[in-house]
N, C-alpha and C positions, 0 to 999 in steps of 0.2 A: 653390862651383865643389868636383866630390866630391873624395877624398882620395885617388885614386885616379890624379890626373893626373899625366903624367909632366914633370915643371918641368926644362927643359934649362940652366937656367942657375945652377940651385943644387942642392947634396947636402944629403942627412940627416945631421946630426951621429955619426948610431951605426952609420951602413951605408956600404959601400966604394962610390962613385960609379959607375951602370952606364951604358952607352949608351945613347943615345936610342933608342927604338922597339927597342932588345933586351931582350925578358922573359927574366926570371930566376925560376925555379922553386923559390926557398928559401921554404919555408914561412914566414920570419921577416920577409920583406923583402914586402912588400904593395905597395910603390911602383913596383914593377918590372913591374907587373901593366899593358896599355894599357888606354885611356879608351876607353868604347863611343863608338861612329861615333853621328852626331848621327840621331835620328828622321827617317824619308823623309816629305817632305811630301805624295808621292802616295799616302800608307798611309791619309789623314783625307781624302783627295778621290775614295774608291769609294763609287758610288752603294750597294753595302749594305756600308757600313760597321758593324763592331758592335764596342763597347767592350769588352764582357767578354770577345769571340774574339782581338781585339787586342791585351790586357794578357798573354793565355795564351800569344800569340806571343813576348815578350817574356822569358821565362822563363832562356833563356841567354846574355842581355847580358853577364853579369858585371857587375851593377852593382845597389848597394844600392838598397831600395825608396825613399830619402829623396831619393837623386841621380834616380830616376826620377818622384818626383812633383815634383821642381825643373823638370824640364825639361820634360814636361809642363805645368807652369803656364806655361813660358815660352813655351812653342808656345802656350798658349792666348791669352796676352796678344800676343803676335803677330799672331796671327788676329784679334783685335779691333781689331787699332790698322790693319789694314790694311783691314777693313770699315769702319770707322770714313773712312779715306781714300779707301773708294773712295764711298761715300754723299756726302762732303763734293763730291769732285770731281763726279760726277754732276747734284749739286744746283746746281752754279755753272755746269755748260755749259746743265741746265735755264734757267736765269735770263737766259744770255747768249744766248738762242733766240731770242728775241722781238725782241732787239736787233739779230742777224744777218739777220734777214728784211728783204727790200726790199722797200719798197710795202706790207708788209702791214697797216700802219695804214688806208693807202686801200681795198685788199680788205675789212675789217673795217669800216669807213665804209660803203662800198655795200653789202654784207650788210646792215646794220644800217637803213640805207633802205630797200631793196627788203624787209625785213621789217615795216619800217613801213606802207609802203603797203600790204602784203596783209591787213595788220590793219585798214586803214581801211576796205578793201575788203571782209573777212569781217566788218563792223560794218554798214557800209551794206545788205549784203547780209540780213543778219540783221535789222535794221530793217525793210526792206522787206516778209521775211517775216513778221514779227508785224504789223504794218500790215495785209498780207492776210488774215493769219488772224482780224484783228478784223473789217474788211469782211466775211467768211466770218462769224463769226458774226452779226454782225448780221443779215445776210439770210436767215439760218437763224431768225435768228427774228421775224424781219418774215414768213417764209412760214410759220412757224407761225400766226404774229396772226393771217395772211390766213387760212389753215384754218379758225381757228376762228371767223373773220366770217363765211365760206361756209356754215360749220355751223349757226351761229347764223340767217342770212339765211334759211337753206331751213328750219329750225324755224320761225322767224316766219311766214313764207307759209305751212307748213302749217297754224298758228295760224289765219290768214285764211280760207284755203280751208274748212277743219270749219265754221269760224263761218258761211262764207255757204250752205253746205252747209244748217246746220243751220239759219237764217233761213230759206230757201225751203222747209225741210219745215215749218217753223211758220206758213209765210204772212208773214214777217215783211217780209222782202222776195224778190220773185218775179224770174224772168228771164224769165218766158214763162207769162201768163194761162192760156194752156190747158191749161198743163201741170197748174197748179195744180188747174185745175177736173175734168180726169182723175184725179188724185191724191184730191181731194174723193171722186169717185164712186166709185173704188176702197174708199174707206174706209168708202162708206155701205153699198157691198156688204159688208162684212166684218160691219159691224153689224148689217144686217140679218140675215145669215147667221147671226151668234152668236146673235140675239134668236130667230130662227127653230128653232136646235138647241138653248134652253133659257132663253130670254129673259133672257140673261147678256150683258153688254159687256165680260166678261173679257177671251175669247178677243179681238177684233181690236183696241180700244181702247186695254186693260191692256199688250198688247204694242207698240203703237206708242209709246203713251205710254215705256213701258220703254225703246224703243231713242231716243228723244231725248233721254229723260234719260242715259244712257248717253255719248251725244255730247257732252251738255254736259259733262258729267264729265271725259271724256275733254281735252276743249278746259281746262278750268281745272287739272287734272293737269301740263297739259304748261304751262300758265302757268307753274305754281309752278316747273318745272324750269329755266326760263329765266329766271324773275323778273318778278316782277311789278311792278318799278320800272322795267321798260326802257320808252324811250317811246313805242315803238310799242303795247305793250302797254296801256301806259295810255290809248292814242288808243282802242283795243280794248274796254276796261272797259264803256265805255256801251252799246254792243250787247250784249255778254256779259250784262250786268245784265237788258237790256232779252230776253233770251233765255230767261233764268231767269225774269222774272215770268212770259211765255207760257206757260212751260211749268206753273208754280205754278196758271194759271188755267185751264190746261186739265183738271191734275189734279182741281181744284175741283169744276170742271164732271163730270167722268165720276164723280167721290166723292158727288156728291148725287145722282146718276142711281144709281148702285149702293146708295145708303143708299135713296132713295125704291121701290125694286124690292127693296129686302130681299136682295141678293145678297151674302152675308156673304163669301163668296170673293172677289168683286169689290175689295170694301170694303178686305180684309186687304193685297190685293195694290197697291191701290194706296195706301194708307197706307205701304206699304214703299217704295215709290216717291217718296215726298214724303220722308220719313226719310232717300232716299238723298241730295237734294239739299238737305239741310238745312231741311226747309219742315214741321217736325212740327207747329208752332204754329198753320198755316195748315191742315191736316187737322185740327187739335182747334175750331177753331172751324168749319168745316165740318161734320163731326160733331155739334155742338153746337146748329148750325142756325141761327149768326147771322153 
């Protein structure tokens, strides 16, 4: 407590007692000064409270710095106690809130049951969507497989059609004997025209044999692309071998004729066709006369 506090029940041993609340302006009697008023609580509640500015406004309180510090310290402790009481009071009210609700537990239980049911429905839908996605993926894979099968089937049919056409041209398998006879007559006409032009079989026969060899090689390449191990191609292999054998026989007969006529141009052209069908050894045997 400040030494400037006026005590109404006691007197100083060295001075004459003064009336309570009556100030004395003697320079030697400081106990006659009034005690400063209590710091106003509202001053600290201002939204724009500034500590420096507030302390500057207390310069006319006629109070020592130590007493001012003591007042402010007491005010701070009081505010801390009030804040603690406020927090404790609100916390107790918060804890008692659940107990004060009527039927709250039943409502929470109902909401929980509803959420669990909704969760089960969502899980069911999710599983159905996943199953449908798997079915769709399987169908897409099946569609891709069917498309590949269709492409493969068309390729196999094309090989068979080319083979049948070549067989007909070579006379191995004919659909119409009259057509074959007409083709033979056309070829004989070509040979006669070639002989008349220069006594050479190169112009007609070589062109025909070269075209047949190209058709044979086209069939072989297509079989390689598909895969020679395919069962359908395996079944066609004897026919393909027969086509090659027939082409080599025709080439050998033409090469003998060109050799007998000493037609070097025809011999060169025919040996090139032999090489195209990998029959160089057959050409050598013909040229050696064996």
